[in-house]
N, C-alpha and C positions, 0 to 999 in steps of 0.2 A: 552593603556597608562594611568597611574594613574596621572591625572592632578594635584591633590593636592600634591602628592609626588614629582613630577617634579618641581613645583614652590617652594615647600619647600626646595629642594636641592639648588636652586638658591639663595633663601633668606638666608639659613643657611650659604652658602659660603660668601655672602655679609656681614652678621653679624660677621662671623669669621674674615673677613678681617678688619672690624672696630675694633674688640676686639684686634686684633694683634697690633694695634697702641698703645693701652693703656699699654705700658711697663713702668717700673719705670725708671725715667731719670737718666743718669749718672752712669749706672751700668756696663759699659764696663770694662773688665779686660784683661790684657795682657795674651796671651796664653802661653807664655814661662817663666812665673815667674814674681816676682814683679819688677825686673829691666828691663823687656823687653819694647822696645819702639815701639809704633804703627805708622808705616809709612803710609803716604797717599797711598791707594791702586792704585790711578791713576798715581803715580809717574813713569816716564819713566827712564830706566837705561841709564846712560850716563857716559863716561869715561873722566876724566880730562887728559890733555896731558902736558908734560914737555916743549913743545915748542908751542908758540901761533899760529904758522902757521898751526898746525894740530888741533886746538881747535874745539870742537863740538859747534854748535850754540844752544843757548837757546831761546825759543820763549815766548812772553808775556803771562801771565796767566797760564803758565805750571808749573808742579812740577816734579822734577827729583831726582833720587837716584844715588849716586856715593860713592866713598870711597877715603881715603887718608892715607898715611903712615907717620911715624915720619919724620920730616924734608922735606917733599915733598912740592913743589910749583907747583900747577896744574892750567892750563889755560882752560877757557871756553870762548865763544864769544857771544856778543849781537850786534845787528844792531840797532842803534838809529837814530832818526830824530833830527832836530835842534830846537825843541820846547817842547818836552815831558820829564818830569822828570821820571827817571827810578830807580828801586830798585831791587837789587839782594841779597837774604839772603841765609845763610847756617846754618843748624842745625847740629852740630857735635855730633855724638852718639858713645861714646866709646863702644867697644865690651868687654863684660866680666867685671870683677871687678878689673882690673889691677890698679897699682899705677899711680897717676897723681900728678903734683907739682903745686905750686902757679902760675907760669908763663905759664903753659901749656895751649894750646887752639888753636884757629884759628884766622887768619886775612883775611878779605874779602876786596878786592879793585876793583874798576873799573878804567881802564887806557886807554888812547888813544894809537894809534899805535906807538907813540914816547915815550911811557912809562910814560907820565905825569899822575900823580895820580889825578883822578877827585873826589874821595871820598873813604873812607875806614872805617871799624869798626872791633872791636875785640870781641871775645867771649872767656873769660878766666875763669879758675876755681878759681883763687885767693885764699883767705883764707880757703874756703871750699875745701880742697884737697882730694876730692873723685870723682870718675867718675859719670857723669850724662850728659844729653843733655844740650848743651849750644848753644845759637843762636847769630848771628851777621849779619849785613847787610852793604852794600855799596850802595851809590847812586850817580847818575849824575843828577844834577839840572841845569836848564837853566834860567838865569835871563833876564829881558828885555834889549835889546840892547847889550847882551853879545857877544863878539867877541873872547873870549878865546879859547884855543885848545879843551876844553871839551864841547863846545857849538855846534861844527860842526856836521853835519849828517855823518853817516858812521859806520864802524865797530869799536867796542871797545873790549878790553880784560877784562875778569873777572879773577882775580888771587886769589886763595885760598891757604894760607900758613899755615902749621901746625907747632906749636912750641912744642917741647917735650924735657925735660931734659934727660940726659943719664940714670938716675936712674928710669925714668918712663917706663911704659909698652910699648913695641915696637909693640903691636898689632894694626892692621889697625882700623881706625874709619870709620863708615858709615857717609855719608853726605846726608841731605835732602835739595835740592836746590829749591828756588822759584824766579821767575822773574815777577815783576808786574810793571805797569806804572800808574802814577798819572793822574787823569783827568785834563783837562784844566780849567782855571778860567773863570768866567762869564765875558763877554766883558764889558768894561767900569768900572769894579771894580778897585778901587785904594786902595789896601790893604797896611797896614804899612809894611815897610821894616826893622823894628827893633823889637826885641822881647820885651815884656813887662818887665819893671824893677821891678815891684811889683805885687804881687797877694796874695790872701788869703792862709795862711799857717797853720792856727790853726786847730788842729785835731778835727774832728766832734765827737759828742756824739756817743759812740759805739752802734750799732744796737742791738736789743734784739729779743727774739723769735727764738731760735735755730731750724733749720730744717736739716734733713739728705740729703746729696747729694754727691755721690761718684765721684771723679775725673776720668778723662780719662788717657790714657797711651801715649799720644802724642799730638802735636798741632792739628792734624787732627781731633781727637775725644775729644778735650777738652770740659769739661762739662760747660754749661752756668750758670752764676750766676748773680744776681742783688744785690742791697743793702740788707743786711741781715747778720745773723749769721748762718754759715753753718758747720755742723758736718760731719767729715769723719775720716778715719784712714790712716796711712802711715806706711809701713813696712821698716825696714832697707834696704837700697839700692834701694828703690822705689821712683819714681818721679810721682807726681800727677799733672795733667794739668787741668786748668780751664780758662774760658774766660768771660770777662765782657764788655758789650757794653758801650762805653763812647762817648757821642756826643760832637759837637762843643760847647765850653764854659763850659764844665763840667770837674770836677776834680774827680780823683779816689784816695781813701785811702784804704789801705789793711793792715791787721794784721794777722799773723799766730801764733797759739799757740799749744804746745804739752801738753797732759795731763800727770799726774804723773804715775809712774811705780814703784811698790814696790819691784821689784826683786833685785835692787841694788841702790847704791848711787854713783856709779863710774862717774867721771866727763868726759864729752866729749866736747871739744871746737869746736865751729862752727859745731855742730851736725846737725842743720836744716838750709837748704839753701832755700831762697825764691827769685825768679827772676820775673821781669815784662818785657814783650816785647810788642812792638806796633803792629798795624795791618799788617805791612810789615815785621814783625819778626825782627825788629831792637831792640837791647837791650836798655831798659830804665834805669833800676836800679835793685839793689838787696840788700839783707840783710841776716845776719846769726845770730843764737843764740846758746848758749851752752846748755847742758842738763846733769842733775845729778839725774834724777829720780823724780824731783819735777816739778810742772807746770812751763812752760817757754814759753815766747812769744816774737815776734819781729815784728816791724812795718816798712813798707817802708817809706823812707823820703818823706815829702810832695812834691807834684808835681804841676806844674801850670795847669790851665785850658787848655783844648785842643784848640789850635789856630794855624792858618796857619803861622803866623809870628814867632812862636816859633823856626822855622828852622834857624833863624838868630842868635840865641844865641850860645855863645861859649861852654856852658856846654852841654855835650852830653845828660844828662838826660832831660834837658829842650828842647833841639833841637828835641829829639825823640817824644815829645808830639805835633807833627806837624799836625796830622790828626785824624779825628774821626774814629770809627770802633770798632772792637773787640780788647781788650787788654788782653794779655795772662799772667796768673799767673802759675808758676810752683814751686812746693814744693818738695824738696828731703831730705830724712833722710839718714845720713851717714851709710853705711853698717857696719862700725865698731861698731855701737851701739849694734848690735846683740851679740857681745862678752860678754857683761854683762847683757843685757836686753832681750836676746832671739830674735827669729825671729817673734814673735807675733806682729802684727801691733799695733801701739800706737795711741791713740785718737788724732785727729787733728781738730782744730777749726779755721775757717776763718771768719774774720769780714770785710765785704766789705761795703764801702759807696761811692756812686756816688752822688756828690753834684753839684748844679748849674742848671740853666735853659738852655735847649737846644737852640742853636742859628742856624740860617739858614746856609746851606752849601755854601761855596764860589765857588763851581764847577759849570760848565755848564753841564747840563744833568745828567745822572746817575753817582753817586759817586762810585758805585761798593763796594769794601771792605773798602773804605775810607768814610763810612757813616753809620748811624744807622737807620734802617727801623723799621716799626711796627712789622714785622715778627721777627726781631732781639730781640725786647723787649719781644715778646711773648715767644721766646725760652729761654730768661733769666728768665722769670717768671716761666716757666714750667721745666726748667733745662735740656732741650734737647741739645745734641751735634749736630754738623752739619750733620753727617751721620744719626743720629736718626731722625732729622727733615726731611731729604730727604726721608728716608724710610717711615716716617709717611705720607708725602705728596703723595708718590706712593701708599701706601695702601689705603689712603682715596679715591684716584681716582679709584682704583680697586673696592673698596666697592661701590662707587657711580655707577660705570659701572655695577657691579653685580646687584645692586638694580634696576638700569634702565632696564637691560635685563629682570629681573624678572617681573617688572611692565609691560613691553611690552608683555611678554609671557602670564601673567595673563589676560591682556586686550584682547589679541587675542583669548585665550581660552574662555573668557566670550562671545565674539562676536560669536564664533563658537557654543557655547551652546545655545545662544539666537536663532540663525538661525535654529538649530536643533529642538528646541521646537516649533518654528513657523511652521516648516514643519509637525511636529507631529499633531498639532492642525488643520492644513489645510487638513490633510488626503492625500490619494494617488491622483496623478495627473489624472483628468478625461480624457477619450478618446476623440479624436476630433469628431466633429459633423458628419463627413463622415463615422464614424464607424471603421476607420483604427486604429490599435494599435499605441500608442505614439512612436515617433522616439527614438530609443535607441542607436544611433550612429553607427549601423551596416548597411551594404548594404543589399538590399533585398535578394541577392543571399546568403549572410551569414546567413540570418534567415532561 
């Protein structure tokens, strides 16, 4: 056995594992074209039912894939206790490039068994009337000393309804469902029960120093960003996904801009759509801009700092800024832009600012997805998506294991070599004093 070659193979494998981690961030592409959506590979298939008695149960922390037809009202089920705030989100993903209208979309609601609505949210296409993934969530929250019908423990219905006009595409939409629960508050904390009336709304100075970072094709593989100016491209019909960690007490500001394209000067209204969704995939807000071949940009309306008490505000955009964590930006270019500007991707610039000092979490114990960790900030700095970070962690462990195995092997071979050299120096074992040959492990008869 060649000891150097053996240990070299182990070392090479370990180095290769480490090098495999060093991939460019945010380079994931959809396998089926620019409009393809990347579903969470861990999503379990579940069927919605037309009657709540037959509804399939969703479990906390799980992701599901389902589908819905025009006009359908589908039921799912969740079991809730009498103290935990629960959130169920749905991402509607139209299949193909069929037509959609202003009021088309989905409504998600959580209801008790007497059909009392506990909470609901809409995901609509509105003025950007082209197909793209849209998200919405519903929640059941429990206040102190709440004795209402939605505060009791037991089974609850999750109802997802699809609105589609007669002129819209009748094709089925895919659904990506998530069910998460919010951690409990620290004991003894007396948080305000009213949302702030005023907060800083002046736009910050735009960041400088552009860097390239390619967006993902779904919420699952959204590319991580931090404060900065980020360069990407977006093709007609494509949606790019990004995520930004926003901690308690911090504000997020975002602007998206298209570069010029000299192929045409044709005007397209609402050509670029930008949406912001919170860590539970509840819709926060959105904006659109037109395009006529010249540089064009649009900014999200100013939003309040993340605060637990924002949930008490009547405005949905303020209410959605209720917890820390990853906030998701999705940017879509109207597929109709290709008619005059071609299928070639157009330059996209994102300017992101996260402003404010991070404040302590109000939760007892681990905040889960409703917090920002040091690892989250590292991912935002390096541009890793969640699956890239997970793969990087696995490969680092493999590399460490390979290096460790190689070290043990080299150490063992070193000890073996040292003992062999000592035997050589000492010479052959002398015979015993009685003149008999040294014992070789065989019986006298065998000799």
